[in-house]
PyMOL Python script that loads the backbone (N, CA, C, O; Angstrom):
from pymol import cmd

cmd.read_pdbstr("""\
ATOM      1  N   UNK A   1       0.821  -1.198   0.000  1.00  0.00           N
ATOM      2  CA  UNK A   1       0.000   0.000   0.000  1.00  0.00           C
ATOM      3  C   UNK A   1       0.861   1.256   0.000  1.00  0.00           C
ATOM      4  O   UNK A   1       0.588   2.201  -0.740  1.00  0.00           O
ATOM      5  N   UNK A   2       1.910   1.264   0.839  1.00  0.00           N
ATOM      6  CA  UNK A   2       2.808   2.421   0.893  1.00  0.00           C
ATOM      7  C   UNK A   2       3.544   2.564  -0.427  1.00  0.00           C
ATOM      8  O   UNK A   2       3.704   3.673  -0.937  1.00  0.00           O
ATOM      9  N   UNK A   3       3.993   1.443  -0.984  1.00  0.00           N
ATOM     10  CA  UNK A   3       4.703   1.491  -2.267  1.00  0.00           C
ATOM     11  C   UNK A   3       3.794   2.033  -3.365  1.00  0.00           C
ATOM     12  O   UNK A   3       4.251   2.777  -4.233  1.00  0.00           O
ATOM     13  N   UNK A   4       2.523   1.670  -3.337  1.00  0.00           N
ATOM     14  CA  UNK A   4       1.572   2.169  -4.318  1.00  0.00           C
ATOM     15  C   UNK A   4       1.427   3.681  -4.208  1.00  0.00           C
ATOM     16  O   UNK A   4       1.419   4.377  -5.223  1.00  0.00           O
ATOM     17  N   UNK A   5       1.314   4.194  -2.986  1.00  0.00           N
ATOM     18  CA  UNK A   5       1.180   5.645  -2.774  1.00  0.00           C
ATOM     19  C   UNK A   5       2.446   6.380  -3.225  1.00  0.00           C
ATOM     20  O   UNK A   5       2.364   7.428  -3.867  1.00  0.00           O
ATOM     21  N   UNK A   6       3.615   5.828  -2.888  1.00  0.00           N
ATOM     22  CA  UNK A   6       4.875   6.441  -3.312  1.00  0.00           C
ATOM     23  C   UNK A   6       4.973   6.434  -4.831  1.00  0.00           C
ATOM     24  O   UNK A   6       5.416   7.413  -5.431  1.00  0.00           O
ATOM     25  N   UNK A   7       4.564   5.341  -5.449  1.00  0.00           N
ATOM     26  CA  UNK A   7       4.577   5.241  -6.909  1.00  0.00           C
ATOM     27  C   UNK A   7       3.710   6.327  -7.534  1.00  0.00           C
ATOM     28  O   UNK A   7       4.149   6.999  -8.467  1.00  0.00           O
ATOM     29  N   UNK A   8       2.512   6.509  -7.047  1.00  0.00           N
ATOM     30  CA  UNK A   8       1.598   7.519  -7.590  1.00  0.00           C
ATOM     31  C   UNK A   8       2.167   8.920  -7.402  1.00  0.00           C
ATOM     32  O   UNK A   8       2.135   9.729  -8.329  1.00  0.00           O
ATOM     33  N   UNK A   9       2.685   9.214  -6.216  1.00  0.00           N
ATOM     34  CA  UNK A   9       3.235  10.550  -5.946  1.00  0.00           C
ATOM     35  C   UNK A   9       4.428  10.837  -6.856  1.00  0.00           C
ATOM     36  O   UNK A   9       4.534  11.932  -7.409  1.00  0.00           O
ATOM     37  N   UNK A  10       5.320   9.869  -7.014  1.00  0.00           N
ATOM     38  CA  UNK A  10       6.489  10.086  -7.863  1.00  0.00           C
ATOM     39  C   UNK A  10       6.115  10.194  -9.335  1.00  0.00           C
ATOM     40  O   UNK A  10       6.742  10.950 -10.077  1.00  0.00           O
ATOM     41  N   UNK A  11       5.108   9.452  -9.761  1.00  0.00           N
ATOM     42  CA  UNK A  11       4.636   9.596 -11.148  1.00  0.00           C
ATOM     43  C   UNK A  11       4.052  10.990 -11.387  1.00  0.00           C
ATOM     44  O   UNK A  11       4.311  11.608 -12.420  1.00  0.00           O
ATOM     45  N   UNK A  12       3.271  11.475 -10.438  1.00  0.00           N
ATOM     46  CA  UNK A  12       2.681  12.816 -10.573  1.00  0.00           C
ATOM     47  C   UNK A  12       3.785  13.873 -10.609  1.00  0.00           C
ATOM     48  O   UNK A  12       3.748  14.777 -11.444  1.00  0.00           O
ATOM     49  N   UNK A  13       4.759  13.766  -9.716  1.00  0.00           N
ATOM     50  CA  UNK A  13       5.873  14.714  -9.722  1.00  0.00           C
ATOM     51  C   UNK A  13       6.655  14.676 -11.031  1.00  0.00           C
ATOM     52  O   UNK A  13       7.061  15.716 -11.550  1.00  0.00           O
ATOM     53  N   UNK A  14       6.862  13.478 -11.559  1.00  0.00           N
ATOM     54  CA  UNK A  14       7.562  13.344 -12.833  1.00  0.00           C
ATOM     55  C   UNK A  14       6.810  14.055 -13.942  1.00  0.00           C
ATOM     56  O   UNK A  14       7.412  14.777 -14.736  1.00  0.00           O
ATOM     57  N   UNK A  15       5.506  13.859 -14.005  1.00  0.00           N
ATOM     58  CA  UNK A  15       4.711  14.514 -15.050  1.00  0.00           C
ATOM     59  C   UNK A  15       4.655  16.028 -14.859  1.00  0.00           C
ATOM     60  O   UNK A  15       4.634  16.772 -15.839  1.00  0.00           O
ATOM     61  N   UNK A  16       4.629  16.485 -13.629  1.00  0.00           N
ATOM     62  CA  UNK A  16       4.652  17.933 -13.389  1.00  0.00           C
ATOM     63  C   UNK A  16       5.965  18.523 -13.892  1.00  0.00           C
ATOM     64  O   UNK A  16       5.970  19.600 -14.488  1.00  0.00           O
ATOM     65  N   UNK A  17       7.070  17.834 -13.659  1.00  0.00           N
ATOM     66  CA  UNK A  17       8.360  18.318 -14.147  1.00  0.00           C
ATOM     67  C   UNK A  17       8.434  18.298 -15.673  1.00  0.00           C
ATOM     68  O   UNK A  17       9.016  19.201 -16.275  1.00  0.00           O
ATOM     69  N   UNK A  18       7.859  17.296 -16.293  1.00  0.00           N
ATOM     70  CA  UNK A  18       7.833  17.234 -17.753  1.00  0.00           C
ATOM     71  C   UNK A  18       6.984  18.372 -18.312  1.00  0.00           C
ATOM     72  O   UNK A  18       7.362  19.001 -19.300  1.00  0.00           O
ATOM     73  N   UNK A  19       5.851  18.634 -17.690  1.00  0.00           N
ATOM     74  CA  UNK A  19       5.006  19.751 -18.120  1.00  0.00           C
ATOM     75  C   UNK A  19       5.741  21.078 -17.944  1.00  0.00           C
ATOM     76  O   UNK A  19       5.645  21.959 -18.799  1.00  0.00           O
ATOM     77  N   UNK A  20       6.467  21.222 -16.847  1.00  0.00           N
ATOM     78  CA  UNK A  20       7.241  22.444 -16.634  1.00  0.00           C
ATOM     79  C   UNK A  20       8.287  22.621 -17.730  1.00  0.00           C
ATOM     80  O   UNK A  20       8.480  23.733 -18.222  1.00  0.00           O
ATOM     81  N   UNK A  21       8.959  21.548 -18.116  1.00  0.00           N
ATOM     82  CA  UNK A  21       9.966  21.639 -19.171  1.00  0.00           C
ATOM     83  C   UNK A  21       9.332  22.051 -20.501  1.00  0.00           C
ATOM     84  O   UNK A  21       9.884  22.881 -21.224  1.00  0.00           O
ATOM     85  N   UNK A  22       8.185  21.476 -20.820  1.00  0.00           N
ATOM     86  CA  UNK A  22       7.502  21.825 -22.066  1.00  0.00           C
ATOM     87  C   UNK A  22       7.025  23.269 -22.039  1.00  0.00           C
ATOM     88  O   UNK A  22       7.168  23.987 -23.029  1.00  0.00           O
ATOM     89  N   UNK A  23       6.461  23.700 -20.918  1.00  0.00           N
ATOM     90  CA  UNK A  23       6.001  25.089 -20.817  1.00  0.00           C
ATOM     91  C   UNK A  23       7.166  26.076 -20.903  1.00  0.00           C
ATOM     92  O   UNK A  23       6.991  27.197 -21.381  1.00  0.00           O
ATOM     93  N   UNK A  24       8.338  25.674 -20.450  1.00  0.00           N
ATOM     94  CA  UNK A  24       9.488  26.585 -20.518  1.00  0.00           C
ATOM     95  C   UNK A  24       9.857  26.907 -21.959  1.00  0.00           C
ATOM     96  O   UNK A  24      10.424  27.967 -22.225  1.00  0.00           O
ATOM     97  N   UNK A  25       9.545  26.015 -22.890  1.00  0.00           N
ATOM     98  CA  UNK A  25       9.810  26.294 -24.304  1.00  0.00           C
ATOM     99  C   UNK A  25       8.948  27.454 -24.801  1.00  0.00           C
ATOM    100  O   UNK A  25       9.371  28.228 -25.660  1.00  0.00           O
ATOM    101  N   UNK A  26       7.743  27.567 -24.258  1.00  0.00           N
ATOM    102  CA  UNK A  26       6.829  28.607 -24.707  1.00  0.00           C
ATOM    103  C   UNK A  26       7.009  29.916 -23.952  1.00  0.00           C
ATOM    104  O   UNK A  26       6.805  30.995 -24.509  1.00  0.00           O
ATOM    105  N   UNK A  27       7.389  29.818 -22.686  1.00  0.00           N
ATOM    106  CA  UNK A  27       7.541  31.016 -21.870  1.00  0.00           C
ATOM    107  C   UNK A  27       8.886  31.683 -22.149  1.00  0.00           C
ATOM    108  O   UNK A  27       8.965  32.910 -22.197  1.00  0.00           O
ATOM    109  N   UNK A  28       9.936  30.898 -22.333  1.00  0.00           N
ATOM    110  CA  UNK A  28      11.283  31.436 -22.504  1.00  0.00           C
ATOM    111  C   UNK A  28      11.421  32.452 -23.631  1.00  0.00           C
ATOM    112  O   UNK A  28      11.845  33.579 -23.376  1.00  0.00           O
ATOM    113  N   UNK A  29      11.077  32.096 -24.869  1.00  0.00           N
ATOM    114  CA  UNK A  29      11.277  33.042 -25.967  1.00  0.00           C
ATOM    115  C   UNK A  29      10.337  34.249 -25.916  1.00  0.00           C
ATOM    116  O   UNK A  29      10.633  35.282 -26.516  1.00  0.00           O
ATOM    117  N   UNK A  30       9.235  34.134 -25.224  1.00  0.00           N
ATOM    118  CA  UNK A  30       8.231  35.192 -25.229  1.00  0.00           C
ATOM    119  C   UNK A  30       8.057  35.815 -23.844  1.00  0.00           C
ATOM    120  O   UNK A  30       6.937  36.135 -23.446  1.00  0.00           O
ATOM    121  N   UNK A  31       9.138  35.986 -23.118  1.00  0.00           N
ATOM    122  CA  UNK A  31       9.053  36.482 -21.736  1.00  0.00           C
ATOM    123  C   UNK A  31       8.247  37.776 -21.643  1.00  0.00           C
ATOM    124  O   UNK A  31       7.429  37.923 -20.735  1.00  0.00           O
ATOM    125  N   UNK A  32       8.458  38.698 -22.546  1.00  0.00           N
ATOM    126  CA  UNK A  32       7.743  39.972 -22.483  1.00  0.00           C
ATOM    127  C   UNK A  32       6.269  39.834 -22.780  1.00  0.00           C
ATOM    128  O   UNK A  32       5.443  40.537 -22.197  1.00  0.00           O
ATOM    129  N   UNK A  33       5.934  38.928 -23.686  1.00  0.00           N
ATOM    130  CA  UNK A  33       4.535  38.776 -24.097  1.00  0.00           C
ATOM    131  C   UNK A  33       3.821  37.635 -23.388  1.00  0.00           C
ATOM    132  O   UNK A  33       2.614  37.466 -23.561  1.00  0.00           O
ATOM    133  N   UNK A  34       4.537  36.856 -22.600  1.00  0.00           N
ATOM    134  CA  UNK A  34       3.932  35.679 -21.976  1.00  0.00           C
ATOM    135  C   UNK A  34       3.398  36.018 -20.585  1.00  0.00           C
ATOM    136  O   UNK A  34       3.765  35.386 -19.595  1.00  0.00           O
ATOM    137  N   UNK A  35       2.550  36.998 -20.528  1.00  0.00           N
ATOM    138  CA  UNK A  35       1.988  37.359 -19.227  1.00  0.00           C
ATOM    139  C   UNK A  35       0.620  36.725 -19.027  1.00  0.00           C
ATOM    140  O   UNK A  35      -0.077  37.030 -18.060  1.00  0.00           O
ATOM    141  N   UNK A  36       0.245  35.861 -19.925  1.00  0.00           N
ATOM    142  CA  UNK A  36      -1.066  35.236 -19.854  1.00  0.00           C
ATOM    143  C   UNK A  36      -1.074  33.978 -19.018  1.00  0.00           C
ATOM    144  O   UNK A  36      -0.303  33.821 -18.072  1.00  0.00           O
ATOM    145  N   UNK A  37      -1.959  33.098 -19.392  1.00  0.00           N
ATOM    146  CA  UNK A  37      -2.201  31.881 -18.617  1.00  0.00           C
ATOM    147  C   UNK A  37      -0.993  30.961 -18.605  1.00  0.00           C
ATOM    148  O   UNK A  37      -0.699  30.346 -17.580  1.00  0.00           O
ATOM    149  N   UNK A  38      -0.284  30.853 -19.733  1.00  0.00           N
ATOM    150  CA  UNK A  38       0.857  29.945 -19.787  1.00  0.00           C
ATOM    151  C   UNK A  38       1.934  30.391 -18.805  1.00  0.00           C
ATOM    152  O   UNK A  38       2.508  29.569 -18.091  1.00  0.00           O
ATOM    153  N   UNK A  39       2.204  31.686 -18.771  1.00  0.00           N
ATOM    154  CA  UNK A  39       3.229  32.198 -17.857  1.00  0.00           C
ATOM    155  C   UNK A  39       2.808  32.008 -16.402  1.00  0.00           C
ATOM    156  O   UNK A  39       3.645  31.707 -15.551  1.00  0.00           O
ATOM    157  N   UNK A  40       1.540  32.177 -16.117  1.00  0.00           N
ATOM    158  CA  UNK A  40       1.067  31.986 -14.748  1.00  0.00           C
ATOM    159  C   UNK A  40       1.152  30.520 -14.322  1.00  0.00           C
ATOM    160  O   UNK A  40       1.537  30.214 -13.193  1.00  0.00           O
ATOM    161  N   UNK A  41       0.793  29.628 -15.227  1.00  0.00           N
ATOM    162  CA  UNK A  41       0.892  28.194 -14.935  1.00  0.00           C
ATOM    163  C   UNK A  41       2.351  27.813 -14.732  1.00  0.00           C
ATOM    164  O   UNK A  41       2.688  27.095 -13.790  1.00  0.00           O
ATOM    165  N   UNK A  42       3.213  28.298 -15.618  1.00  0.00           N
ATOM    166  CA  UNK A  42       4.644  28.002 -15.506  1.00  0.00           C
ATOM    167  C   UNK A  42       5.202  28.539 -14.185  1.00  0.00           C
ATOM    168  O   UNK A  42       5.974  27.856 -13.513  1.00  0.00           O
ATOM    169  N   UNK A  43       4.816  29.744 -13.818  1.00  0.00           N
ATOM    170  CA  UNK A  43       5.285  30.339 -12.572  1.00  0.00           C
ATOM    171  C   UNK A  43       4.823  29.527 -11.362  1.00  0.00           C
ATOM    172  O   UNK A  43       5.598  29.308 -10.432  1.00  0.00           O
ATOM    173  N   UNK A  44       3.576  29.082 -11.368  1.00  0.00           N
ATOM    174  CA  UNK A  44       3.057  28.267 -10.271  1.00  0.00           C
ATOM    175  C   UNK A  44       3.757  26.933 -10.161  1.00  0.00           C
ATOM    176  O   UNK A  44       4.103  26.493  -9.064  1.00  0.00           O
ATOM    177  N   UNK A  45       3.968  26.283 -11.304  1.00  0.00           N
ATOM    178  CA  UNK A  45       4.663  24.994 -11.294  1.00  0.00           C
ATOM    179  C   UNK A  45       6.100  25.186 -10.829  1.00  0.00           C
ATOM    180  O   UNK A  45       6.608  24.380 -10.050  1.00  0.00           O
ATOM    181  N   UNK A  46       6.764  26.245 -11.297  1.00  0.00           N
ATOM    182  CA  UNK A  46       8.151  26.506 -10.896  1.00  0.00           C
ATOM    183  C   UNK A  46       8.254  26.740  -9.397  1.00  0.00           C
ATOM    184  O   UNK A  46       9.191  26.267  -8.754  1.00  0.00           O
ATOM    185  N   UNK A  47       7.298  27.463  -8.842  1.00  0.00           N
ATOM    186  CA  UNK A  47       7.288  27.710  -7.401  1.00  0.00           C
ATOM    187  C   UNK A  47       7.150  26.395  -6.629  1.00  0.00           C
ATOM    188  O   UNK A  47       7.800  26.198  -5.603  1.00  0.00           O
ATOM    189  N   UNK A  48       6.304  25.509  -7.129  1.00  0.00           N
ATOM    190  CA  UNK A  48       6.059  24.224  -6.479  1.00  0.00           C
ATOM    191  C   UNK A  48       7.255  23.283  -6.610  1.00  0.00           C
ATOM    192  O   UNK A  48       7.583  22.567  -5.664  1.00  0.00           O
ATOM    193  N   UNK A  49       7.909  23.277  -7.772  1.00  0.00           N
ATOM    194  CA  UNK A  49       8.970  22.306  -8.036  1.00  0.00           C
ATOM    195  C   UNK A  49      10.361  22.798  -7.648  1.00  0.00           C
ATOM    196  O   UNK A  49      11.305  22.009  -7.661  1.00  0.00           O
ATOM    197  N   UNK A  50      10.516  24.072  -7.304  1.00  0.00           N
ATOM    198  CA  UNK A  50      11.846  24.579  -6.977  1.00  0.00           C
ATOM    199  C   UNK A  50      12.527  23.783  -5.861  1.00  0.00           C
ATOM    200  O   UNK A  50      13.705  23.454  -5.999  1.00  0.00           O
ATOM    201  N   UNK A  51      11.840  23.461  -4.761  1.00  0.00           N
ATOM    202  CA  UNK A  51      12.529  22.671  -3.716  1.00  0.00           C
ATOM    203  C   UNK A  51      12.942  21.279  -4.194  1.00  0.00           C
ATOM    204  O   UNK A  51      13.892  20.699  -3.666  1.00  0.00           O
ATOM    205  N   UNK A  52      12.251  20.753  -5.167  1.00  0.00           N
ATOM    206  CA  UNK A  52      12.575  19.421  -5.679  1.00  0.00           C
ATOM    207  C   UNK A  52      13.770  19.485  -6.616  1.00  0.00           C
ATOM    208  O   UNK A  52      14.612  18.587  -6.608  1.00  0.00           O
ATOM    209  N   UNK A  53      13.855  20.541  -7.428  1.00  0.00           N
ATOM    210  CA  UNK A  53      14.926  20.649  -8.422  1.00  0.00           C
ATOM    211  C   UNK A  53      16.165  21.358  -7.891  1.00  0.00           C
ATOM    212  O   UNK A  53      17.207  21.341  -8.546  1.00  0.00           O
ATOM    213  N   UNK A  54      16.076  21.976  -6.725  1.00  0.00           N
ATOM    214  CA  UNK A  54      17.205  22.726  -6.195  1.00  0.00           C
ATOM    215  C   UNK A  54      18.475  21.888  -6.033  1.00  0.00           C
ATOM    216  O   UNK A  54      19.544  22.363  -6.418  1.00  0.00           O
ATOM    217  N   UNK A  55      18.419  20.668  -5.486  1.00  0.00           N
ATOM    218  CA  UNK A  55      19.664  19.884  -5.379  1.00  0.00           C
ATOM    219  C   UNK A  55      20.314  19.616  -6.737  1.00  0.00           C
ATOM    220  O   UNK A  55      21.539  19.654  -6.856  1.00  0.00           O
ATOM    221  N   UNK A  56      19.510  19.348  -7.747  1.00  0.00           N
ATOM    222  CA  UNK A  56      20.075  19.124  -9.086  1.00  0.00           C
ATOM    223  C   UNK A  56      20.696  20.408  -9.627  1.00  0.00           C
ATOM    224  O   UNK A  56      21.743  20.358 -10.272  1.00  0.00           O
ATOM    225  N   UNK A  57      20.071  21.551  -9.375  1.00  0.00           N
ATOM    226  CA  UNK A  57      20.643  22.830  -9.813  1.00  0.00           C
ATOM    227  C   UNK A  57      21.970  23.085  -9.105  1.00  0.00           C
ATOM    228  O   UNK A  57      22.908  23.595  -9.717  1.00  0.00           O
ATOM    229  N   UNK A  58      22.058  22.736  -7.823  1.00  0.00           N
ATOM    230  CA  UNK A  58      23.301  22.925  -7.074  1.00  0.00           C
ATOM    231  C   UNK A  58      24.420  22.044  -7.625  1.00  0.00           C
ATOM    232  O   UNK A  58      25.567  22.480  -7.724  1.00  0.00           O
ATOM    233  N   UNK A  59      24.088  20.815  -7.980  1.00  0.00           N
ATOM    234  CA  UNK A  59      25.083  19.905  -8.549  1.00  0.00           C
ATOM    235  C   UNK A  59      25.524  20.405  -9.924  1.00  0.00           C
ATOM    236  O   UNK A  59      26.717  20.433 -10.224  1.00  0.00           O
ATOM    237  N   UNK A  60      24.565  20.800 -10.753  1.00  0.00           N
ATOM    238  CA  UNK A  60      24.894  21.224 -12.107  1.00  0.00           C
ATOM    239  C   UNK A  60      25.535  22.609 -12.160  1.00  0.00           C
ATOM    240  O   UNK A  60      26.102  22.980 -13.188  1.00  0.00           O
ATOM    241  N   UNK A  61      25.458  23.374 -11.084  1.00  0.00           N
ATOM    242  CA  UNK A  61      26.116  24.678 -11.054  1.00  0.00           C
ATOM    243  C   UNK A  61      27.635  24.520 -11.098  1.00  0.00           C
ATOM    244  O   UNK A  61      28.347  25.433 -11.517  1.00  0.00           O
ATOM    245  N   UNK A  62      28.120  23.373 -10.670  1.00  0.00           N
ATOM    246  CA  UNK A  62      29.555  23.108 -10.683  1.00  0.00           C
ATOM    247  C   UNK A  62      30.053  22.667 -12.056  1.00  0.00           C
ATOM    248  O   UNK A  62      31.256  22.646 -12.312  1.00  0.00           O
ATOM    249  N   UNK A  63      29.115  22.315 -12.938  1.00  0.00           N
ATOM    250  CA  UNK A  63      29.444  21.848 -14.273  1.00  0.00           C
ATOM    251  C   UNK A  63      28.996  22.906 -15.273  1.00  0.00           C
ATOM    252  O   UNK A  63      27.892  23.440 -15.163  1.00  0.00           O
ATOM    253  N   UNK A  64      29.837  23.203 -16.233  1.00  0.00           N
ATOM    254  CA  UNK A  64      29.475  24.192 -17.240  1.00  0.00           C
ATOM    255  C   UNK A  64      28.580  23.537 -18.296  1.00  0.00           C
ATOM    256  O   UNK A  64      29.064  22.818 -19.170  1.00  0.00           O
ATOM    257  N   UNK A  65      27.276  23.792 -18.207  1.00  0.00           N
ATOM    258  CA  UNK A  65      26.340  23.239 -19.187  1.00  0.00           C
ATOM    259  C   UNK A  65      25.904  24.285 -20.206  1.00  0.00           C
ATOM    260  O   UNK A  65      25.017  24.039 -21.023  1.00  0.00           O
ATOM    261  N   UNK A  66      26.528  25.440 -20.149  1.00  0.00           N
ATOM    262  CA  UNK A  66      26.173  26.509 -21.082  1.00  0.00           C
ATOM    263  C   UNK A  66      24.798  27.055 -20.763  1.00  0.00           C
ATOM    264  O   UNK A  66      24.413  27.134 -19.596  1.00  0.00           O
ATOM    265  N   UNK A  67      24.057  27.432 -21.785  1.00  0.00           N
ATOM    266  CA  UNK A  67      22.736  28.022 -21.537  1.00  0.00           C
ATOM    267  C   UNK A  67      21.653  26.994 -21.208  1.00  0.00           C
ATOM    268  O   UNK A  67      20.529  27.365 -20.872  1.00  0.00           O
ATOM    269  N   UNK A  68      21.984  25.717 -21.302  1.00  0.00           N
ATOM    270  CA  UNK A  68      20.992  24.669 -21.058  1.00  0.00           C
ATOM    271  C   UNK A  68      20.872  24.375 -19.565  1.00  0.00           C
ATOM    272  O   UNK A  68      21.866  24.334 -18.840  1.00  0.00           O
ATOM    273  N   UNK A  69      19.634  24.172 -19.125  1.00  0.00           N
ATOM    274  CA  UNK A  69      19.362  23.812 -17.742  1.00  0.00           C
ATOM    275  C   UNK A  69      18.900  22.361 -17.718  1.00  0.00           C
ATOM    276  O   UNK A  69      17.775  22.047 -18.110  1.00  0.00           O
ATOM    277  N   UNK A  70      19.772  21.490 -17.259  1.00  0.00           N
ATOM    278  CA  UNK A  70      19.468  20.064 -17.229  1.00  0.00           C
ATOM    279  C   UNK A  70      18.934  19.612 -15.868  1.00  0.00           C
ATOM    280  O   UNK A  70      18.815  18.412 -15.619  1.00  0.00           O
ATOM    281  N   UNK A  71      18.614  20.555 -14.992  1.00  0.00           N
ATOM    282  CA  UNK A  71      18.179  20.180 -13.643  1.00  0.00           C
ATOM    283  C   UNK A  71      16.854  19.426 -13.665  1.00  0.00           C
ATOM    284  O   UNK A  71      16.667  18.499 -12.878  1.00  0.00           O
ATOM    285  N   UNK A  72      15.934  19.803 -14.546  1.00  0.00           N
ATOM    286  CA  UNK A  72      14.664  19.073 -14.624  1.00  0.00           C
ATOM    287  C   UNK A  72      14.899  17.646 -15.097  1.00  0.00           C
ATOM    288  O   UNK A  72      14.303  16.707 -14.568  1.00  0.00           O
ATOM    289  N   UNK A  73      15.763  17.480 -16.088  1.00  0.00           N
ATOM    290  CA  UNK A  73      16.078  16.154 -16.611  1.00  0.00           C
ATOM    291  C   UNK A  73      16.721  15.290 -15.531  1.00  0.00           C
ATOM    292  O   UNK A  73      16.350  14.129 -15.357  1.00  0.00           O
ATOM    293  N   UNK A  74      17.680  15.856 -14.811  1.00  0.00           N
ATOM    294  CA  UNK A  74      18.355  15.116 -13.747  1.00  0.00           C
ATOM    295  C   UNK A  74      17.382  14.747 -12.631  1.00  0.00           C
ATOM    296  O   UNK A  74      17.449  13.647 -12.083  1.00  0.00           O
ATOM    297  N   UNK A  75      16.482  15.661 -12.297  1.00  0.00           N
ATOM    298  CA  UNK A  75      15.499  15.391 -11.252  1.00  0.00           C
ATOM    299  C   UNK A  75      14.525  14.298 -11.680  1.00  0.00           C
ATOM    300  O   UNK A  75      14.168  13.437 -10.876  1.00  0.00           O
ATOM    301  N   UNK A  76      14.095  14.326 -12.936  1.00  0.00           N
ATOM    302  CA  UNK A  76      13.196  13.279 -13.438  1.00  0.00           C
ATOM    303  C   UNK A  76      13.895  11.923 -13.391  1.00  0.00           C
ATOM    304  O   UNK A  76      13.288  10.932 -12.984  1.00  0.00           O
ATOM    305  N   UNK A  77      15.149  11.866 -13.799  1.00  0.00           N
ATOM    306  CA  UNK A  77      15.886  10.597 -13.725  1.00  0.00           C
ATOM    307  C   UNK A  77      15.992  10.097 -12.286  1.00  0.00           C
ATOM    308  O   UNK A  77      15.849   8.903 -12.023  1.00  0.00           O
ATOM    309  N   UNK A  78      16.242  11.017 -11.363  1.00  0.00           N
ATOM    310  CA  UNK A  78      16.325  10.646  -9.952  1.00  0.00           C
ATOM    311  C   UNK A  78      14.988  10.114  -9.442  1.00  0.00           C
ATOM    312  O   UNK A  78      14.955   9.106  -8.736  1.00  0.00           O
ATOM    313  N   UNK A  79      13.896  10.771  -9.788  1.00  0.00           N
ATOM    314  CA  UNK A  79      12.573  10.315  -9.348  1.00  0.00           C
ATOM    315  C   UNK A  79      12.238   8.943  -9.913  1.00  0.00           C
ATOM    316  O   UNK A  79      11.661   8.103  -9.222  1.00  0.00           O
ATOM    317  N   UNK A  80      12.599   8.722 -11.165  1.00  0.00           N
ATOM    318  CA  UNK A  80      12.356   7.405 -11.775  1.00  0.00           C
ATOM    319  C   UNK A  80      13.173   6.338 -11.061  1.00  0.00           C
ATOM    320  O   UNK A  80      12.673   5.243 -10.801  1.00  0.00           O
ATOM    321  N   UNK A  81      14.421   6.647 -10.744  1.00  0.00           N
ATOM    322  CA  UNK A  81      15.271   5.686 -10.041  1.00  0.00           C
ATOM    323  C   UNK A  81      14.711   5.371  -8.655  1.00  0.00           C
ATOM    324  O   UNK A  81      14.662   4.208  -8.256  1.00  0.00           O
ATOM    325  N   UNK A  82      14.294   6.392  -7.929  1.00  0.00           N
ATOM    326  CA  UNK A  82      13.703   6.169  -6.605  1.00  0.00           C
ATOM    327  C   UNK A  82      12.447   5.323  -6.717  1.00  0.00           C
ATOM    328  O   UNK A  82      12.237   4.407  -5.921  1.00  0.00           O
ATOM    329  N   UNK A  83      11.613   5.627  -7.699  1.00  0.00           N
ATOM    330  CA  UNK A  83      10.370   4.864  -7.899  1.00  0.00           C
ATOM    331  C   UNK A  83      10.680   3.393  -8.164  1.00  0.00           C
ATOM    332  O   UNK A  83      10.035   2.508  -7.601  1.00  0.00           O
ATOM    333  N   UNK A  84      11.660   3.135  -9.013  1.00  0.00           N
ATOM    334  CA  UNK A  84      12.015   1.745  -9.324  1.00  0.00           C
ATOM    335  C   UNK A  84      12.555   1.028  -8.084  1.00  0.00           C
ATOM    336  O   UNK A  84      12.241  -0.140  -7.859  1.00  0.00           O
ATOM    337  N   UNK A  85      13.353   1.711  -7.294  1.00  0.00           N
ATOM    338  CA  UNK A  85      13.907   1.092  -6.081  1.00  0.00           C
ATOM    339  C   UNK A  85      12.784   0.754  -5.107  1.00  0.00           C
ATOM    340  O   UNK A  85      12.751  -0.339  -4.542  1.00  0.00           O
ATOM    341  N   UNK A  86      11.868   1.693  -4.914  1.00  0.00           N
ATOM    342  CA  UNK A  86      10.750   1.458  -3.981  1.00  0.00           C
ATOM    343  C   UNK A  86       9.877   0.304  -4.464  1.00  0.00           C
ATOM    344  O   UNK A  86       9.448  -0.522  -3.660  1.00  0.00           O
ATOM    345  N   UNK A  87       9.610   0.239  -5.765  1.00  0.00           N
ATOM    346  CA  UNK A  87       8.767  -0.830  -6.288  1.00  0.00           C
ATOM    347  C   UNK A  87       9.456  -2.191  -6.205  1.00  0.00           C
ATOM    348  O   UNK A  87       8.785  -3.203  -6.002  1.00  0.00           O
ATOM    349  N   UNK A  88      10.768  -2.236  -6.356  1.00  0.00           N
ATOM    350  CA  UNK A  88      11.477  -3.514  -6.252  1.00  0.00           C
ATOM    351  C   UNK A  88      11.576  -4.000  -4.810  1.00  0.00           C
ATOM    352  O   UNK A  88      11.565  -5.203  -4.547  1.00  0.00           O
ATOM    353  N   UNK A  89      11.672  -3.057  -3.884  1.00  0.00           N
ATOM    354  CA  UNK A  89      11.739  -3.427  -2.460  1.00  0.00           C
ATOM    355  C   UNK A  89      10.381  -3.956  -1.987  1.00  0.00           C
ATOM    356  O   UNK A  89      10.319  -4.927  -1.234  1.00  0.00           O
ATOM    357  N   UNK A  90       9.299  -3.317  -2.427  1.00  0.00           N
ATOM    358  CA  UNK A  90       7.963  -3.683  -1.946  1.00  0.00           C
ATOM    359  C   UNK A  90       7.461  -4.973  -2.551  1.00  0.00           C
ATOM    360  O   UNK A  90       6.353  -5.410  -2.242  1.00  0.00           O
TER     361      UNK A  90
END
""", "prot")
cmd.dss("prot")
cmd.show_as("cartoon", "prot")
cmd.util.cbc("prot")
cmd.orient("prot")
């Protein structure tokens, strides 16, 4: 039962991070004009996911990745790994 709940929570977090990455494609180039719903959704998701992605940002700050931000990708990989470990243990 606990493994099922952890699985659902980690899947939801993974999808939220994927949605944030996709929305960043639309908000990034149009920062001045993106004051509508997409920017508000992106801002809300970013506020929610910042504590989750912060460790990955701290790790990647030591590596020169140029203009690309791989923290969402690294966080998604970490969540998938944790989910797999929890499901194999249970």
